[in-house]
C-alpha positions, 0 to 999 in steps of 0.5 A: 472538574470541568466538562469536556466536549469532544466534537465528532466523537464518532470518528474515534474509538474509545479505550480505557487503560489505567483509569484513562480514556484514550481516543484513537482516530477511527480508520475508514475502510475504503474500496478499490474504486476510492483508493485508485481515484486520481490524487487520492494517495498523493503525499500519503504515508503507508503505516503498514502493508502486509501481503500474503500468498495463498499459503500464508507466506509473507510476500511483503511488509514494506512501507513504501509503494515502490518497495512493495511492488518490487517485493511482489515482482521478485517472487513472480516469473519474469514473463508474467510480470512483463505480460501484465505490468503497467510499468515501463520495463527494460531488460538489464540495468538501465542507467537512464534517469527514472529507472531502477534496477531489480537484480533478482529479476534482471530488469529495470523499471521506470518509477511511477507516482504513489497512486499508479504504483498502488494500482499496480500493487492491487493488480498484482495482488489479484493476479497472484491471488494474494491478500493485502491489508494496508493502513495508510495515512492520507495527506489530510491526516485521516487514516484509511484501511484497504483490504483484499482477502 
């Protein structure tokens, strides 16, 4: 048998199954300051994102930034959304380019990039005393985790 050398082994978790050694990339827990840096989430992919309210009801398990923020807005009073959102919102169904309509709340919002949308998600999670557990694959292939409990 040949000797196998694995560089940066600390970046992996080890698992044994059926006589095999399995290496899984270690996920890095990042804080709010890191994850909200400009460009940090550019071209990223949400692997999982679960948001729960204080009664442990699932608010969202979507895997796209815009879908997550919409799911949160759908369960909030409209006046609280309007008072706290960083998004441009207009009452009714707006047909202008860049606007998306949410029939459940009767408002249209102007889309934002992943970075700014995730900032809004964090803001809403805090505002509503929700919990979030997200796993995100960055452009460079690195997997990160973000949590608010």
